[in-house]
Every structure is written in structure tokens, then in C-alpha cells.
N, C-alpha and C positions, 0 to 999 in steps of 0.2 A: 589419509586421503592422498591420491595422486593428483596434484594440482593441474597437470597438463590435460587431465580428463574433464575438468570442470566446464560445464556448459552453462549452468544456471548459478547465480548467486542470490540467495534469499537474504534480504536485508531487513532487520527488525529494530526499530527505535524503541527504547524502553525507558520508563521512569516509574519506579515504585510499582512493579508489576509481579511481585512474588506470588500472588494468587493465581496468575494466569500464564506466566511464561513457560512453566514446566509442561503444561498441557499442550501448548503450541509446539514446543520443541519435540515432544513425543510424537505429535501428529506429523510433523515434518520428517521425522526419521522413519515413518511408516509409509512413505510414498512408494508408488508402484514402479518408478524408474530406478535404475541402479544407483546406489548411494554415492558412487564416485563421480556421478554426473553433476552433482550439485553440492554447494557449500552453504552453510548456515552462519550468518554474521549478525551478531547482536551489538548494537551501539547504545550504550547505557548513559543516560544523562545524570550520572552520579546519584543513583538511587540511595535512599536512606534505609531501605529494607534489604532483603536478601536476594533481590533480583539479579544483581551482578554475580553473586556467588553461584546461583543456579545456572546462569548463562555460561559462566566459565567451565562448569562441569559438563554441560550437555550441548553447547553450540560448538561449531568448529573454530570460530573466532569470536571472542568477547572482548570488547574494548570500551574504554571510557571515552565519552564525548569530549572533544577539545573545545575550541573557542566558538564553534557554531551555535546557532540557536534552535532549540526545540526539535521536534521530530523531523522537520524539513532539513535542518542542518545535520542531524544524525544520519539521515539517509544519504546525504551527500558524502559524509565522511566514510560511511560504509562502502559507497560506490568507488571511492578512491583506492581502496585496498582489495576490492572484489576482483576475482579472476575470471568470472563467467562472462560469456558473450551476451547473455541476457540477464538483466537486473530485475529481480522479482521483489516487489514491495508488499509488505503486510504489517499488521500491528500485533502487539502482544496478546490482545484480547480476542483473537480470532481462532477458528478451528478449520483448517483446510481438509477437504475430503482426500482420501488416499490417491486419487488420480489427478489432483490439482496440478502438480508440476508436469505430469505426463500430458495434460491438456495444453499447457503452455508450450511445450516442445512441439506438439502437433500443429498448433496455430502458427508458430513462426517458421516451421519447416515447410508448410504448404504454400507459403507466399513470402519470398524474400523482400518484398516491398513493404511488408508490415513492420512498423517500428515500435508499436505499442499495442497492448491488448488489455482489456478489462472485462469484467463480467458481473453477474448478479451477486448481491450480498444479502443473505438472509439472517435473521436474528437467532442468536443462541437461545435467548429467553423465549418461552412459548406463550407469552401473554398476547391477547388478541390485538392490543394496541401496537405492540412491537411488530407483530406479523403484518398487519395492515400497512403500517408506515413503511417498513422495509420493502414490502412488495411493491408499493407505489414508487417510493423515492429511489430505491437502488435497483429496481428491476424494470417495472413497466415504463416509467418516465424516461429513464436513460435509454432503454431499448427503442422507444418511440422516436426519440431525438436522433439516435443513430440511424434508424431505418429511413425516416423521412429526409434526412440529409445524405443518404447513401454513404454512411460512415464518414462523412466529411466533418461532422462534429461529434466527437466522442470524448466524454469526460473521464479521464483516468482517475482511479480511486486509490488512495494511499494504502488501504487494507487489502486491495485485490487488483494489482496491476503488474505488468511486466513490460520492460522497455529495453530495446537493444542498446547495449553499452555505448556503441559509437554515437548513436543519435542522442543519448542522454548527455554525453559530454559536449557534443556539438552545440546543444542549446544552453549549456552551462549549468545543468542540474536544476534542483529545486530552488526557488526563492524562499528566503526565510521569513515567511509571512505569518506563521502561527495558525492560519486557517486558509484553506482553498489552494495552497501551493500544489497539492496533489492533482487538482483539476486544472490549475493555471498552466502547468507545464504542457498539457495537451495542446494548447494553442500554439506553442512554439514548436512542438514536435511535428505538427502537420506539414511543416516546410520540408521535412526530410523523408516522408513516406506515409503509409496508411496507418490509421488507428482503427481498431475494431472492437466492437462490443460483442463478445461471444457468450451466448446464452448458456453454454455448458461449462463455462469457466466460473464455477460457483464456489463461494466461500461463506462461512458462518462467522458472524461478528456480534459482539455484545452491544446491547442497547443501553448500557449503563450511562453513557453521556446524556442521552435523551431523558432517561429516568431521573437523573440528577438535576438537570437544568430545566427540564420541561420540553415536550415535543414541539410546541408552537414557538417558544422562545428560541430554541436552538435552530429550528428550521428557518426562522426569520434571519438569523445571523448567517446561516449557510446561503440563503437566497441572495442576500445583499452582496456578500463577497463573491458568490458565483457569477453574479452579473458584472461585478467590477473586474475580477481577475481573468477568468478564462474567456469571457465574452467580449468585454470592452478593452481588455488589456491594461487596465489601470491597477498598478501594484504599489501605489503610494500609501500603503497602510501596513501596519503590523499589529496583530491582535495579541498583545502581551500576555493576556490571561491564559492563552493556550500554549505559551512557550514551555511551561512546566505545570502540568495539571495532574492531580491524583483524583481518580473517580471512585475508589473504594473506601 
């Protein structure tokens, strides 16, 4: 890859994701924009399975996480070595459509004032419960909030977001909270430009977290930290259970 051509850096935190990471990396390599426009960076939290081995073979850069904590810290470490002007965040258990990165390029090119973008997340699993939950939580609700506030309140999502590199470092990156750091950063990013919820910036993600913990229980946790972090700006908590979690 010619590094001077890199526009996007896709950063993926991993921990024991050997069942999912290959599928994601294959989908990323089948994007509709030229391959030299983006790099794929995997930051692995010292997996005990074959995740890192797979990442080293198929990602552009695969590195072991240093002293930072959880997915939040892994994303920060990836951002430090990223060469792209736009940092793209996703998770190992996602599947982006072929035009995902192309849509991100379009969003940021159409308005230089945009500093971050996110979009709908739909479940990979085809259960009715997963479809209904994702449709409401990750699509309808977030779109309504963005619409009624004229995009003044947009919650970025760790599995489907893109942030301008300069704005990311101006706010100091993600806080290592274990949960809601991906949405909390949106509060700080608003100082530097526009955030948008783009209905065409779609990605598919696993519902396994909800299936394992229970939809109501996990939703309650998300609700509490969503009120604390991105709305009230209270970050005096760390959910240690989510620093390293295996869902399979």
C-alpha cells in the first residue's frame, strides 16, 4: 500500500474474535473505493485464540494492545499509528456493505464542517427480537434524536462511525470507560464541527451481546451510561466487566 494515498483508516479492536474477524476483513477488502485509499488496522487485546494470527495475515497492520484498557483504549492506540485523515471505527462482529467506505468519503467530502458521522446498525441475526430491537435502538431512535435537534445531538457508535483525525485528537480520543465511550466522545466533538446521522451509512452487527446478557438487562446498562456520559458529561465510572469480554 502507498501510505501517502491513505484517506481512511479503519480501526478494529479485537479480543478472542477468531470466529468473526476473517469475515469482517474480507468484507473490508471488497469495498467499492480503491484499495490504496484506506488501511485496515487491528488492535488486539492479547487474544487467547487465533484472532491475532488471522489479523496479521489479512489486515494491513495488526498490533497487540499496550497499556490501555478495553476497546476504547485499543481504538486510541490504533488512531496513534493511523495515517488516514478520517478514522473509521467498527467492531470485529460486524459486516459492512461494499459501499460503506464510499459513503463515508461522500459524507465528509460534501461538507468540510462535518467532524463525525454515524448511521443505522442492523442485526446479522434474523430473529424477530433482534430485528425489532436494532430497528428501534440503532435506527429509529437515533434518527429521531438527530432530526429534532437538527443534528446538534448525534450519538456516534463504536461499530459504525467515522471521525476526522484532527478533531479526534483535539478532544483527546476515547475515554477508557468500558461502556458508552463511543457515544460520550460525541459530546466533546460537537465543539469542533457538525456530527451527522446518515441513514445510508448502514452496517450489520451481531446481537450476541444482547442474546447473552438479555435485551432488557443490557439495554438498562446502556441507558444509564448514555445519560451519564454523552448527555450529562459524567465520566466518573468504569465498567470493568466490559474491558475484556468474550461473547462466543
